[in-house]
N, C-alpha and C positions, 0 to 999 in steps of 0.2 A: 581561512575561505570566510568571505563576506557571506551575508545571512541569505543574499537571492541567490548566491552559486549554489550554499547549503541547502536549501529549501529547494531549489529546480532537481539538483543529484537526488535528493530523497524523494519529490515526487516522482522521478523518474523511474527509481527504484523500485516503487511502491509500484507504479502502475505494472511494471512488467509481471508481476504475480497478481494481482488485484484484479486488472483488467479483464482477465480469461477467468478468473472465479467468478466475479457478478456478469460475464457474458455467460457463463454456464447455468449460473443462476436464471437470469431473464431469459434464457432457450426454456428451461423447465417449467417456467413460471407462465411461459407463451403457452405451450404445450398443455398444460394445465387450464387455461384460460381460454382455449379454443372454441369452448362449446357454448362460451359466453357472447364472442363474435368480435370481429376487428377491432371495435373500439375498445375492447378489454385488452386484448392484446396489445392493440398501440401505446396504451396506458403502460403496460408491464416492460414495452422496449423505452419508452423513454423516461422509464423509473431507473432503468437499466445503465442507461446512456446518462444519467443525473448523478449515478452511483459512480458510475467509471471515471467522473473527471472531478465528483467533489471528493472523495475518500482518499484519495492519496495525498491529495493537499493539507486535508483534516488530520492525518495521523504524523503530520511532521513533528518530531522533536529537535528545535533549534537549539543554539548554542546557548540560549538561556535557562535551558532547564540541564547541561551536562553539570555533573559532579564535579568540583574544583581540582581534587585529586586525580583524574584521569579524565581526559577528552572524548575518549570511545562510550562513556558510558550513555551519553545522550544519542547515540547510535542506535541500540537496541529496538527502538520502537518502529525505527526506518526501514526495515530490510527484514525480509522472509528468514526464516530459521535455519535453510542452510547459510546463507552471510553469516548470521548469527555463530555457527559454529564454528566456522572459517574463522572469524574475528578472534572467538575465545583461542583456538588452536595459535594465530598469528601472535598474539598477546602473550600467552605460554610461551612460544618459543622465543620471544624476545628477552623476558623474562628469567628464562635457566639461562 
């Protein structure tokens, strides 16, 4: 897989679980900042949107960081824990 496709797939998979997480955190921050007025709430939502856009791409582990003995090693930081567990199960199944 070329680097752009790998980055896009990792970004998509990260955003599936990170966007709802940051959305919930933004909602909580907005509720806590309600007393300070709409400017504070707006700032919280702008920060939330920025995190939703930037963080999934920043956590990408590209092919240059993979361990040469196993190509799946670089995928560990790009997936939620459930996908990691399934990856381990698939790898163990192939080894046996």
